[in-house]
ZAVEXBA-418518 format. One line per field, with one value per residue: residue number from 1; residue in three letters; chain; z, x, y of N, C-alpha, C, O in turn. Coordinates in steps of 0.001 Angstrom, whole numbers, plus 500000, padded with zeros to 6 digits. Atoms other than C-alpha are relative to their C-alpha. Layout:
BEGIN
i = c(NUM_...)
aa = c(ALA_...)
ch = c(A_...)
n_up = c(Z_...)
n_east = c(X_...)
n_north = c(Y_...)
ca_up = c(Z_...)
ca_east = c(X_...)
ca_north = c(Y_...)
c_up = c(Z_...)
c_east = c(X_...)
c_north = c(Y_...)
o_up = c(Z_...)
o_east = c(X_...)
o_north = c(Y_...)
! end
This chain:
BEGIN
i = c(1_2_3_4_5_6_7_8_9_10_11_12_13_14_15_16_17_18_19_20_21_22_23_24_25_26_27_28_29_30_31_32_33_34_35_36_37_38_39_40_41_42_43_44_45_46_47_48_49_50_51_52_53_54_55_56_57_58_59_60_61_62_63_64_65_66_67_68_69_70_71_72_73_74_75_76_77_78_79_80_81_82_83_84_85_86_87_88_89_90_91_92_93_94_95_96_97_98_99_100_101_102_103_104_105_106_107_108_109_110_111_112_113_114_115_116_117_118_119_120_121_122)
aa = c(UNK_UNK_UNK_UNK_UNK_UNK_UNK_UNK_UNK_UNK_UNK_UNK_UNK_UNK_UNK_UNK_UNK_UNK_UNK_UNK_UNK_UNK_UNK_UNK_UNK_UNK_UNK_UNK_UNK_UNK_UNK_UNK_UNK_UNK_UNK_UNK_UNK_UNK_UNK_UNK_UNK_UNK_UNK_UNK_UNK_UNK_UNK_UNK_UNK_UNK_UNK_UNK_UNK_UNK_UNK_UNK_UNK_UNK_UNK_UNK_UNK_UNK_UNK_UNK_UNK_UNK_UNK_UNK_UNK_UNK_UNK_UNK_UNK_UNK_UNK_UNK_UNK_UNK_UNK_UNK_UNK_UNK_UNK_UNK_UNK_UNK_UNK_UNK_UNK_UNK_UNK_UNK_UNK_UNK_UNK_UNK_UNK_UNK_UNK_UNK_UNK_UNK_UNK_UNK_UNK_UNK_UNK_UNK_UNK_UNK_UNK_UNK_UNK_UNK_UNK_UNK_UNK_UNK_UNK_UNK_UNK_UNK)
ch = c(A_A_A_A_A_A_A_A_A_A_A_A_A_A_A_A_A_A_A_A_A_A_A_A_A_A_A_A_A_A_A_A_A_A_A_A_A_A_A_A_A_A_A_A_A_A_A_A_A_A_A_A_A_A_A_A_A_A_A_A_A_A_A_A_A_A_A_A_A_A_A_A_A_A_A_A_A_A_A_A_A_A_A_A_A_A_A_A_A_A_A_A_A_A_A_A_A_A_A_A_A_A_A_A_A_A_A_A_A_A_A_A_A_A_A_A_A_A_A_A_A_A)
n_up = c(499817_501498_501041_499174_500818_501474_500021_499940_501174_500869_499715_499574_498821_499707_499151_499618_498486_499233_498701_498609_499552_499599_501240_500902_499444_500327_501729_500254_501360_501653_500398_500436_501181_501004_499837_501015_501409_500789_500075_499336_498575_499110_498602_498899_498709_499248_500427_500596_500855_500772_499667_500967_501360_500573_500515_498816_499391_499105_499211_498708_499749_499318_498876_498636_499853_499135_498611_499364_499845_498920_498967_499610_499471_499061_498973_499942_499213_498739_499419_500684_500684_501499_500330_499394_500669_500875_501448_500702_501332_500105_499750_500797_501264_500458_501421_500459_501012_500714_500710_500767_500963_501015_501316_501065_500773_500468_499151_499139_498945_499936_498741_498779_499554_499219_498910_499034_499612_498988_500548_501359_500198_501051)
n_east = c(498990_499479_499366_499032_498889_499676_498869_499032_499656_499710_498769_498968_499809_499543_500662_501091_499850_501344_500088_500923_500881_501017_500704_499324_500042_500926_500054_498725_500074_500535_498860_498822_500295_499761_498562_499799_500563_498999_498611_499070_499941_500812_499262_500989_499422_500785_500136_501232_500160_499249_500918_500784_499204_499081_498791_499113_500177_499079_500642_500248_500954_501157_500444_498974_500315_501252_499566_499236_501477_500697_499447_500352_501719_499814_499128_500531_501081_499417_499835_499157_500267_499452_498821_498975_499810_499197_500180_499725_499867_500148_499144_499665_500284_500595_500015_500769_500155_501433_499493_501230_499800_499142_500243_500813_499265_499236_498767_499458_499478_498504_500134_499024_500912_500764_499610_499585_501615_500490_501113_500046_501394_499981)
n_north = c(500801_500766_498951_500036_501148_499616_498711_500367_500835_499116_499350_501100_500543_501513_500275_499165_500112_499846_499476_500208_498861_500448_499876_500846_501310_500919_500005_500835_500891_499647_499180_501169_500628_499032_500341_500924_499771_499008_500483_499158_500548_499202_499955_499049_499812_501066_501312_500468_499787_501322_501028_499666_500262_499133_500462_500495_499054_500001_498975_500517_501174_499173_500555_499752_498649_500125_500536_498840_498906_500274_499933_498494_499670_500674_498853_499023_500443_500257_498286_499098_499309_500391_499487_500576_501655_499597_500195_501176_500617_501536_500862_500858_500144_501052_500222_500852_500104_501168_501085_500105_498547_499967_500841_499506_499091_500731_499761_501427_499249_501016_500342_499466_499386_500898_500467_498919_499634_500340_500879_500094_500593_500863)
ca_up = c(487913_484340_483137_485604_484123_480533_481400_482748_479859_477768_479262_479396_482589_483984_487006_488942_492921_495091_498296_501745_501567_503304_499795_497927_500177_499642_495745_496130_493987_490971_491508_490949_488425_486234_486865_485135_482566_481597_482174_484620_487831_490796_493905_497177_500536_502285_501946_501614_498497_497066_498599_495973_493206_493163_492290_495477_498604_501161_504161_507863_509167_509640_512185_514554_513641_514976_518040_518523_518229_520619_523170_522831_523268_526125_528016_526990_528403_531582_532031_530022_528259_524198_524612_527079_525104_523020_519174_517223_514034_512451_513488_511404_507722_505697_501767_500011_496630_494414_491928_490300_489375_488070_485798_484353_483613_482285_484689_486245_489856_490308_493109_495046_495375_496429_499080_500503_500725_503712_501986_498540_497304_494943)
ca_east = c(489422_489464_490581_493255_494814_494213_496237_498661_498932_498912_501923_503654_503733_505798_504001_500914_501367_498304_498500_496614_493870_490496_489037_491001_491131_487829_488259_491388_490142_488615_492010_494326_491759_492242_496096_496048_493696_496010_498983_500678_502286_500389_502793_500740_501310_499144_499426_495485_495867_498292_496158_493416_495599_498132_501829_503957_503733_506418_504876_504458_502905_499327_498512_501622_500290_496815_498179_500382_497014_495327_497982_497697_493830_494404_496975_494771_491415_493353_493715_497002_497358_498037_500438_502437_502627_505496_505676_506288_507670_507031_509388_508458_507899_506215_507077_504487_504300_501388_502593_498991_499439_502842_501885_499047_501299_503607_506384_508891_510016_513752_514111_516675_513557_511287_513490_513576_509466_507830_504818_504392_500616_500424)
ca_north = c(507512_506100_509580_509753_506288_507402_510569_508698_506170_509075_510767_507440_506639_503776_503310_504689_505380_505124_507252_506075_508342_508293_509244_506622_503697_502392_502521_500069_497310_499623_501590_497989_496865_500285_499745_496527_497443_500271_498248_500165_498560_500102_500979_501798_502759_500183_496476_496006_497870_495005_492318_494291_493751_496376_495449_495930_498018_499101_501001_500745_497622_498624_496023_497256_501001_500303_498155_501448_503901_501816_501948_506005_505899_503483_506137_508982_507354_506604_510715_511160_513991_513963_516465_514952_511275_511031_511302_507999_506925_503476_501146_498217_497903_495642_494710_493217_491805_490233_487483_487453_491312_490743_487880_489897_492688_490122_491380_488959_490126_488656_486305_488398_490737_488095_486925_490347_490809_490274_488651_487457_486855_484201)
c_up = c(498938_499638_500453_499321_498740_499748_500100_498760_498916_499987_500038_501254_500440_501323_500692_501556_500465_501382_500904_500170_500508_498823_499241_500346_499702_498403_499922_499053_498743_499767_499081_498726_498580_499463_499079_498543_499256_499857_500724_501513_501305_501237_501018_501339_500874_499278_499627_498557_498851_499890_498726_498523_499383_500268_501725_500664_501130_500930_501357_500103_500174_500933_501053_500191_500778_501467_500801_500415_501127_501546_500115_500514_500988_501189_500228_500960_501411_500511_499366_499092_498748_500138_500844_499360_498940_498277_499619_498690_499702_500389_499261_498679_499356_498375_499457_498498_499477_498448_498949_498957_499124_498503_498999_499487_499127_500463_500524_501080_500191_501539_501244_500664_500669_501279_500937_500252_501279_500035_498839_499709_498719_499326)
c_east = c(500192_500765_501526_501212_500163_500759_501377_500926_500641_501337_501421_500568_500534_499636_498627_500138_498820_500492_499121_499372_498719_498804_500119_499998_498778_499565_501387_499735_499787_501314_501172_499408_500512_501573_500315_499577_500853_501652_501328_500134_499409_500976_498957_500860_499767_499892_498590_499861_500714_498962_498549_500383_501081_501329_500517_499503_501066_499468_500253_499211_498959_499478_501061_499393_498590_500211_500889_498704_499466_500898_499884_498467_499872_500628_498998_498520_500322_500576_501494_499787_500669_501497_501324_500710_501202_499885_500740_500418_499929_501365_500162_499160_499435_500258_499272_499920_498854_500363_499207_500289_501147_500029_499207_500459_501077_501504_500840_500709_501084_499865_500640_498789_499213_500389_499953_498463_499652_498827_499806_498520_500289_498678)
c_north = c(499633_501387_500418_499063_500608_500972_499403_498969_501045_500778_498819_499740_498894_499403_500780_499621_500567_500539_499536_501229_499471_499838_498660_498407_499051_499566_498879_499393_500704_500565_498731_499634_500998_500104_498850_500048_500611_499607_500610_499415_501306_499820_500657_499844_499161_498763_499397_500397_498943_498815_500391_500152_501013_499177_499757_501403_499886_501101_499426_498879_500483_499190_500508_501601_500119_499294_501708_501195_499455_499987_501515_500253_499500_501054_501476_500097_500117_501517_500613_500989_500299_500564_499765_498439_500413_499582_498913_500223_498635_499530_498677_500356_498914_500066_498781_499892_499179_499577_500259_501410_500004_499058_500662_501161_499564_500823_498725_500851_499012_499237_500674_501258_499276_499403_500842_500586_498937_498868_500218_499302_499238_499797)
o_up = c(498773_499045_499674_498937_498422_498659_499309_498492_498361_498946_500289_501398_500150_501563_500073_501944_500142_502005_500400_500842_500290_498853_498866_499560_499407_497985_498779_497957_497733_498602_498037_497748_497563_498315_498150_497508_498170_499253_500353_502311_501243_501744_500803_501626_501678_498141_498836_497912_497716_498857_498217_497576_498195_501043_502454_500105_501575_500462_501514_499266_500852_501504_502199_501322_501673_502398_501954_501520_502084_502605_501252_501386_501582_502242_501301_501728_502119_501479_499457_498376_498868_499843_500561_499658_498382_497855_500098_498086_500605_500248_499082_498696_500009_497892_499630_497931_500056_497552_497883_497741_497983_497398_497797_498479_498376_499654_500710_500742_500160_502497_502424_501824_501856_502067_502112_500932_501489_500849_498405_500170_497820_498363)
o_east = c(501402_501829_502360_502339_501278_501313_502289_502127_501736_501908_502615_501773_499858_500216_498309_500108_498352_501192_498005_499777_498469_497821_499110_499869_498940_498622_501814_500167_500288_501709_501793_500127_501014_501893_501104_500143_501219_502572_502501_499198_499577_501070_498301_501862_500674_499426_498539_499120_500282_498431_498039_499747_501383_501290_500294_498979_501317_499382_500783_498326_499071_498577_500647_499298_498447_499558_500841_498558_499400_500277_499543_498103_499010_500041_498885_498208_499590_501327_501777_498794_501872_502558_502447_501823_501289_499390_501873_499900_500284_502318_501280_498129_499580_499748_499561_499798_498376_500313_499702_500461_501050_500524_499456_499893_501591_502380_500343_501339_500876_499284_500359_498921_499129_499528_500114_498369_500010_498630_499754_498271_500991_498586)
o_north = c(499476_501213_500879_499376_501023_501122_499641_498942_500953_501104_498979_499534_497907_498344_501796_498453_501659_499741_499659_502177_498285_499097_498065_497468_497867_498893_498716_499751_500210_500589_498928_499432_500520_500415_499024_499696_500162_500159_500612_499373_502524_498702_501676_499189_498946_498683_498456_499655_498742_498408_499393_500614_501123_498221_498790_502367_498766_502236_498326_498699_501504_499803_500329_502079_500951_499766_502134_501717_500226_499898_501842_501043_500148_501305_502069_501007_500809_501638_501807_500862_500527_500013_500182_498006_501507_498537_498859_501163_497877_500296_498194_501028_497880_501077_497597_500978_498204_500419_500624_501500_500454_499280_500570_501585_500393_501128_497614_501853_497799_499745_500462_501646_499593_499015_500514_501608_497778_497966_501369_498188_499700_499035)
! end
């Protein structure tokens, strides 16, 4: 992971984007720490990465997604055929900002952006 960040800095990247992936998710804290160490704002797909130290995320609400998944499991366990269930897209999104990280990166988040956030980590 260190090499990826060093390469990003070498190529003068303005930020680092972390995708939600089973291989990367357990390393959210390490990725966030490397982003701060390399002075790169970390933009993430999931709010837990921002809780780990990433700068911002805007993504489908994780709790709502899990609730919807439970609804599907319930229907399937009660005999519904998966092919007969509707395909859904997320309808609830969450915008999270980590002000501790912004401060560590010497970034100022405008008040107008902070007002739009669903959650601000101080």
